[in-house]
C-alpha positions as CSV (number, residue, x, y, z in Angstrom):
1,M,21.3,-20.6,-15.0
2,E,20.2,-23.4,-12.6
3,K,16.6,-23.1,-11.1
4,R,16.6,-21.2,-8.1
5,F,13.1,-19.5,-6.1
6,V,13.1,-16.0,-6.0
7,Y,10.0,-14.0,-4.0
8,A,10.1,-10.7,-5.3
9,D,6.4,-10.1,-4.0
10,N,6.9,-7.7,-1.3
11,A,4.8,-5.3,-2.4
12,A,1.6,-7.9,-1.9
13,T,2.9,-9.0,1.4
14,T,6.8,-9.6,3.1
15,P,8.6,-12.7,5.0
16,M,8.0,-12.1,8.6
17,S,11.4,-10.7,10.3
18,E,13.0,-12.9,13.2
19,T,13.0,-9.8,15.7
20,A,8.8,-9.2,15.2
21,F,8.9,-13.1,16.0
22,N,10.3,-12.8,18.7
23,A,8.9,-10.0,20.4
24,M,4.5,-12.1,19.7
25,K,6.2,-15.0,20.8
26,P,5.7,-14.3,24.3
27,W,2.5,-13.2,24.3
28,L,1.1,-15.9,22.2
29,T,2.1,-18.5,25.2
30,E,2.6,-17.4,28.8
31,N,1.2,-14.0,28.5
32,Y,-2.0,-14.7,26.8
33,G,-4.3,-12.2,29.1
34,N,-7.0,-10.5,28.0
35,P,-5.6,-6.4,27.9
36,S,-9.1,-5.4,29.3
37,S,-8.9,-7.3,32.2
38,L,-7.6,-6.3,36.3
39,Y,-5.5,-9.0,37.1
40,R,-1.8,-9.0,36.3
41,I,-1.5,-10.5,33.0
42,G,-4.2,-8.4,31.9
43,R,-2.6,-5.8,32.7
44,A,0.5,-6.3,31.6
45,A,-1.1,-7.4,28.2
46,K,-2.4,-3.9,28.5
47,E,1.2,-1.7,29.2
48,A,2.4,-3.9,26.2
49,L,-0.1,-2.7,24.3
50,N,0.8,1.3,25.2
51,D,4.6,0.4,24.7
52,A,3.8,-0.8,21.3
53,R,1.6,2.5,20.6
54,T,4.8,4.2,21.6
55,V,7.0,2.3,19.4
56,V,4.9,3.1,16.2
57,G,3.8,6.4,17.2
58,K,7.8,8.0,17.3
59,C,8.0,5.9,14.3
60,L,5.6,8.3,12.4
61,N,6.1,11.5,14.9
62,A,3.1,11.1,16.0
63,A,2.4,13.7,19.2
64,E,3.8,12.5,22.4
65,P,2.4,10.1,25.0
66,V,0.6,12.2,27.6
67,N,0.8,10.1,30.7
68,E,3.3,8.1,32.4
69,K,1.2,5.3,31.2
70,N,2.7,5.9,27.5
71,D,-1.0,6.4,26.5
72,Y,-1.7,8.5,23.6
73,A,-4.3,11.2,22.9
74,P,-7.6,9.6,22.3
75,G,-7.2,9.0,18.4
76,E,-4.0,9.8,18.0
77,I,-3.0,5.6,17.3
78,V,-5.5,3.1,16.7
79,F,-4.8,-0.7,16.1
80,T,-6.6,-2.5,13.3
81,G,-7.1,-5.6,11.1
82,G,-4.8,-4.2,8.6
83,G,-4.8,-1.6,5.7
84,S,-8.1,-2.0,4.6
85,Q,-9.7,-1.7,7.7
86,A,-8.3,1.5,8.3
87,D,-8.7,2.7,5.6
88,N,-12.5,2.8,5.9
89,L,-13.0,3.4,9.4
90,A,-10.6,6.8,7.8
91,I,-12.9,7.6,5.5
92,R,-16.3,5.7,6.7
93,G,-15.4,7.1,10.0
94,F,-15.0,10.3,9.9
95,M,-17.7,11.3,7.1
96,H,-20.1,10.2,9.5
97,G,-18.8,11.7,12.5
98,P,-18.7,15.3,14.0
99,S,-15.4,16.3,12.2
100,S,-16.9,17.0,8.4
101,K,-19.0,19.4,10.2
102,G,-21.7,18.4,8.0
103,R,-19.5,18.5,4.7
104,K,-20.2,16.3,2.0
105,H,-17.1,16.0,-0.5
106,I,-14.4,13.8,-0.5
107,I,-11.3,14.0,-3.5
108,T,-9.5,11.1,-3.9
109,S,-7.7,9.9,-7.1
110,K,-8.6,7.5,-9.9
111,I,-5.4,4.9,-8.9
112,E,-5.9,4.6,-5.0
113,H,-6.2,1.1,-3.3
114,H,-10.0,-0.9,-3.8
115,A,-10.4,0.1,0.1
116,V,-10.0,3.6,-0.8
117,L,-12.2,3.3,-4.2
118,Y,-14.2,1.5,-3.1
119,T,-15.6,2.8,0.5
120,C,-15.7,6.4,-1.3
121,E,-18.3,4.4,-3.9
122,A,-20.2,3.0,-0.8
123,L,-20.0,6.8,0.3
124,E,-21.5,7.8,-2.8
125,K,-24.4,5.7,-2.8
126,E,-25.9,7.3,0.8
127,G,-25.7,10.9,-1.2
128,Y,-22.0,11.8,-0.6
129,R,-20.2,13.5,-3.3
130,V,-16.5,12.4,-4.5
131,T,-14.5,13.5,-7.2
132,Y,-11.8,11.6,-8.2
133,L,-8.3,13.3,-9.8
134,N,-6.8,12.3,-12.4
135,V,-2.9,10.7,-13.2
136,D,-0.4,11.8,-15.2
137,K,1.3,8.8,-17.5
138,E,3.5,8.9,-15.0
139,G,0.9,8.1,-11.9
140,R,1.3,11.4,-10.6
141,V,-2.1,13.1,-9.4
142,D,-2.5,16.3,-10.9
143,L,-2.7,19.5,-8.5
144,E,-4.2,22.1,-10.4
145,Q,-7.2,19.8,-11.0
146,L,-7.1,19.3,-7.2
147,K,-6.5,23.1,-6.6
148,A,-9.9,23.9,-9.1
149,E,-11.6,20.6,-7.5
150,L,-11.4,22.1,-3.4
151,S,-14.4,23.9,-2.2
152,E,-15.8,25.2,1.2
153,D,-17.9,21.6,0.5
154,T,-15.1,19.9,0.6
155,A,-14.6,17.2,4.1
156,L,-11.4,15.4,3.1
157,V,-9.2,14.4,0.9
158,S,-7.6,11.0,0.7
159,V,-4.7,10.6,-1.8
160,M,-2.1,7.3,-1.2
161,A,1.3,8.3,-0.1
162,A,3.1,5.7,-2.9
163,N,1.0,3.7,-5.4
164,N,1.1,-0.1,-4.6
165,E,1.2,-1.1,-8.6
166,I,4.2,1.3,-10.5
167,G,5.6,2.7,-7.1
168,T,4.9,6.4,-7.6
169,I,5.8,8.2,-4.5
170,Q,2.7,11.4,-3.8
171,P,3.7,14.6,-3.0
172,I,1.7,14.5,0.3
173,K,2.8,17.2,1.8
174,Q,2.3,19.4,-0.7
175,I,-1.6,17.9,-1.4
176,A,-2.1,18.5,2.7
177,E,-1.4,22.1,2.7
178,L,-3.6,22.5,0.0
179,A,-6.2,20.5,1.4
180,H,-5.9,22.6,4.7
181,S,-6.5,25.5,3.0
182,V,-10.2,25.0,2.7
183,G,-10.8,23.6,6.1
184,A,-10.5,20.5,4.6
185,K,-8.4,17.2,6.4
186,F,-5.7,15.3,4.7
187,H,-5.8,11.1,4.7
188,T,-3.0,9.3,3.6
189,D,-2.8,5.5,2.7
190,A,0.3,4.6,3.3
191,V,0.2,0.9,3.4
192,Q,3.2,0.4,0.4
193,A,5.3,3.6,2.0
194,V,5.3,3.0,5.9
195,G,9.0,1.5,6.6
196,H,10.3,1.7,2.8
197,M,10.4,5.4,3.1
198,H,10.6,8.3,5.7
199,I,7.4,9.3,7.2
200,D,6.4,12.2,9.6
201,V,2.9,12.8,10.3
202,Q,3.6,16.4,11.5
203,E,5.7,17.4,8.8
204,M,4.1,16.4,6.3
205,G,0.8,17.8,7.5
206,I,-0.6,15.0,7.4
207,D,-4.2,14.2,9.5
208,M,-4.8,10.4,9.7
209,L,-2.6,7.7,8.0
210,S,-3.4,4.2,7.4
211,L,-0.6,1.0,7.4
212,S,-0.5,-2.4,7.6
213,G,2.0,-4.3,9.6
214,H,2.9,-7.6,6.9
215,K,4.8,-5.2,4.4
216,F,7.5,-4.4,6.1
217,R,7.7,-7.8,7.8
218,G,5.0,-7.9,10.2
219,P,2.5,-9.7,11.0
220,R,-0.4,-10.1,8.7
221,G,-3.6,-9.4,10.2
222,T,-2.6,-5.9,11.8
223,G,-2.4,-2.4,10.8
224,V,-2.4,1.2,12.6
225,L,-5.1,4.0,11.8
226,Y,-2.9,7.2,13.0
227,V,-5.9,10.3,13.8
228,K,-4.4,13.8,14.6
229,K,-5.5,15.0,18.5
230,G,-9.0,16.7,17.5
231,I,-10.1,14.3,15.1
232,T,-13.7,13.0,16.4
233,L,-14.6,9.4,14.3
234,E,-17.5,7.3,14.0
235,P,-16.6,4.0,15.5
236,L,-16.3,1.6,13.1
237,V,-17.0,-2.1,14.9
238,Y,-19.1,-1.5,18.1
239,G,-18.7,-3.4,21.0
240,G,-16.6,-3.6,24.4
241,G,-15.3,0.1,23.4
242,Q,-11.6,-1.0,22.6
243,E,-9.1,1.0,20.7
244,R,-11.0,4.6,22.2
245,G,-13.9,2.5,21.2
246,L,-13.9,2.6,17.3
247,V,-12.5,-0.8,16.7
248,S,-14.3,-2.9,19.3
249,G,-12.7,-6.4,20.0
250,T,-10.6,-8.2,22.3
251,E,-7.0,-6.5,20.9
252,N,-4.5,-8.5,18.9
253,T,-2.1,-8.1,21.6
254,A,0.6,-10.9,20.0
255,G,0.1,-9.3,16.3
256,C,0.7,-5.1,17.5
257,I,3.7,-5.8,19.5
258,G,4.8,-7.8,16.2
259,L,3.8,-4.8,14.3
260,A,5.3,-1.8,16.4
261,A,8.7,-4.5,16.7
262,A,9.0,-4.9,12.8
263,M,8.0,-1.5,12.4
264,K,11.0,0.1,14.1
265,E,13.1,-2.3,12.8
266,A,11.9,-0.6,9.2
267,V,13.1,2.6,10.0
268,E,16.3,1.9,11.6
269,G,18.9,2.2,9.1
270,L,16.1,2.8,6.5
271,D,18.6,4.7,4.5
272,E,20.8,2.3,4.2
273,K,18.6,-1.0,3.6
274,M,16.4,1.4,1.2
275,G,19.4,2.2,-0.7
276,Y,20.6,-1.4,-1.3
277,V,17.1,-2.4,-2.0
278,K,17.1,0.4,-4.9
279,K,20.2,-1.0,-6.1
280,L,19.2,-4.3,-6.5
281,T,15.8,-3.1,-8.4
282,D,17.9,-0.2,-10.6
283,K,19.8,-3.3,-11.8
284,L,16.6,-5.2,-12.5
285,V,14.9,-2.4,-14.3
286,K,18.1,-2.2,-17.1
287,G,18.5,-5.8,-17.1
288,I,14.6,-6.7,-18.3
289,M,14.7,-3.2,-20.7
290,E,17.4,-3.8,-22.8
291,N,16.6,-7.6,-22.9
292,I,12.9,-7.6,-24.1
293,P,12.0,-5.3,-26.8
294,Y,8.6,-3.7,-26.4
295,S,8.4,-3.8,-23.1
296,H,7.8,-0.5,-21.0
297,Y,8.6,0.6,-17.7
298,T,5.2,2.4,-15.7
299,G,5.4,4.6,-13.3
300,D,7.8,7.7,-11.7
301,P,11.3,6.7,-12.6
302,V,12.6,8.6,-10.1
303,N,10.1,9.4,-7.3
304,R,8.9,6.0,-6.7
305,L,9.2,3.0,-3.3
306,P,12.6,2.1,-3.8
307,G,11.5,-1.6,-4.0
308,T,9.4,-1.4,-7.1
309,A,9.1,-2.0,-11.1
310,S,6.6,-2.4,-12.9
311,F,6.7,-3.5,-16.9
312,V,4.5,-4.3,-19.3
313,F,4.7,-6.1,-22.2
314,E,3.0,-5.9,-25.3
315,A,1.6,-9.0,-26.6
316,I,1.9,-10.6,-23.4
317,E,-1.4,-11.7,-21.3
318,G,-0.5,-11.0,-17.2
319,E,-1.7,-14.2,-15.6
320,G,-0.1,-16.6,-18.2
321,L,3.5,-14.8,-17.0
322,I,3.0,-15.2,-13.7
323,L,2.3,-18.9,-13.9
324,R,4.9,-19.3,-16.0
325,L,7.6,-17.7,-13.9
326,D,5.9,-19.5,-11.0
327,N,6.7,-22.6,-12.1
328,A,10.5,-21.0,-12.9
329,G,10.4,-20.1,-8.8
330,V,10.0,-17.0,-9.5
331,C,7.2,-15.1,-7.4
332,G,5.6,-11.5,-9.1
333,S,2.1,-10.3,-9.5
334,T,-0.2,-9.0,-12.1
335,G,-2.1,-5.8,-12.3
336,S,-4.7,-7.2,-14.3
337,A,-7.2,-10.3,-13.2
338,C,-9.1,-13.1,-15.9
339,S,-12.5,-13.5,-15.1
340,T,-14.9,-15.2,-16.6
341,G,-13.1,-15.5,-19.6
342,S,-12.7,-11.7,-20.2
343,L,-9.1,-9.9,-19.0
344,D,-9.7,-6.7,-16.9
345,P,-6.9,-5.1,-16.6
346,S,-5.3,-2.6,-14.2
347,H,-7.3,0.4,-12.8
348,V,-4.4,2.4,-12.2
349,L,-2.4,1.2,-15.7
350,M,-5.6,2.5,-17.7
351,A,-5.7,5.5,-15.6
352,I,-2.2,6.8,-16.4
353,G,-3.1,6.1,-20.2
354,L,-2.0,2.5,-21.1
355,P,-4.6,1.3,-23.8
356,H,-6.0,-1.9,-23.0
357,E,-4.2,-4.2,-25.3
358,I,-1.1,-3.1,-23.9
359,A,-2.3,-2.6,-20.0
360,H,-3.1,-6.6,-19.7
361,G,0.7,-7.9,-20.4
362,S,1.6,-6.0,-17.1
363,L,4.1,-7.7,-14.4
364,R,4.8,-6.0,-11.2
365,L,8.7,-7.3,-8.9
366,T,9.1,-5.7,-5.4
367,L,12.4,-6.3,-4.1
368,G,13.1,-6.8,-0.2
369,E,16.2,-6.4,1.7
370,Q,16.3,-10.5,1.6
371,N,16.8,-10.6,-1.9
372,T,20.1,-10.3,-3.1
373,E,22.1,-10.3,-6.8
374,E,22.0,-13.4,-7.4
375,D,18.2,-13.3,-7.1
376,V,18.3,-10.2,-9.8
377,D,20.0,-12.2,-12.1
378,Y,18.1,-15.3,-12.1
379,I,14.8,-12.8,-12.6
380,I,16.1,-11.1,-15.5
381,E,17.2,-14.5,-17.6
382,T,13.7,-16.1,-16.5
383,V,11.5,-12.9,-17.1
384,T,13.1,-12.9,-20.8
385,D,12.9,-16.5,-21.8
386,V,9.2,-16.4,-20.2
387,V,8.1,-13.5,-22.2
388,K,10.1,-14.9,-25.2
389,T,8.1,-18.3,-24.8
390,L,4.9,-16.5,-24.4
391,R,5.1,-14.2,-27.4
392,S,6.5,-17.5,-30.0
393,M,2.2,-18.8,-28.9
394,S,0.8,-15.3,-29.0
395,P,-1.9,-14.3,-31.5
396,V,-0.7,-11.1,-32.1
397,W,2.5,-11.5,-31.8
398,E,4.1,-11.5,-35.8
399,N,8.0,-11.5,-37.2
400,G,9.1,-10.2,-34.0
401,H,7.0,-7.6,-33.1
402,P,3.0,-7.0,-31.9
403,N,0.2,-6.7,-34.4
404,L,-1.7,-3.9,-32.5
405,T,-4.8,-4.4,-35.2
406,A,-4.9,-7.6,-34.0
407,A,-4.6,-7.4,-30.0
408,T,-6.9,-4.2,-30.5
409,E,-9.9,-7.2,-32.4
410,L,-8.6,-9.9,-30.1
411,H,-9.6,-8.0,-26.8
412,A,-12.6,-6.1,-28.0
413,H,-14.1,-9.5,-27.0
């Protein structure tokens, strides 16, 4: 098959849509006013920001605007610099704020994004108590453990809507109900979920939700924290009081408008678009699993993001796989990272129970609506060839199968 370029890392970032780009352009050129200024172009920028807030709120089914200017109630839709910033504001801002009511306990899961995990670890150093929930082999949170860990001291439960590596979707409505049963609030990192599955903050019982524009074909450096009315947070950034005083600094008007335009486009016709993506992903998974022996499909095979396909290949090292795929024109990602000569497997893959010697050979391929069946055919052929080549050079591959003893010894050093 002739070499081609195939982008299959949409969970890392997505190409900006033409709709988002066109929505942003006027606010990068002639409409450049500061939204805090009182003159005409400043007022126009502020009105455009409020319109963007309205669009985002409607996409999430947040509260209705409270006045004719489309201003949401304080804290409902807060623009941030991205998903990580939104996660930090939600968790740290809540625990330090009055709405925590002095409670000191946080519950999260072992497979969260590092924006959540590292924030929780930082709070532990301040004296807060954090419980990290186990997950099963498909990445589902242990609800029985959650029930057992909830107490009158639990202030916040933070569990992602869908995992960024293996694509598993969590039962967030059920988790929210359990959190509320002890008076705790529920936050979800929905960075991977928004634009790829239906999200309704009211129906799902979500108190706070983080999202990032570049995951659904919006601009990088843009995000949102939805905060249910009545929740008061400590500011993340102090200064001029922008974004309800929570994230001070002159607003990224064009970026916020681009995020809103991309989000609206993503949720319109979502079922049809994601049905197409799921069809491509199912073909990809079938092709790889049938062509490559000693491969494992990770995550929930049913309740998962439609475009996510996550694998591990025995007797393979993840970074070598990614580099060779790149040479062949395929962009993917691995959950492992090689640093200072030692291979660190993904914390997600370790949490679902994969042994170290297998977990380091991971590959995540994430498709989008811009991908084609020809793309999928090329990926299947290319991954199959690359895995075969790497195994032929591997010290832990012998006579057509992995030598697990050798692999264990190799990665023990």
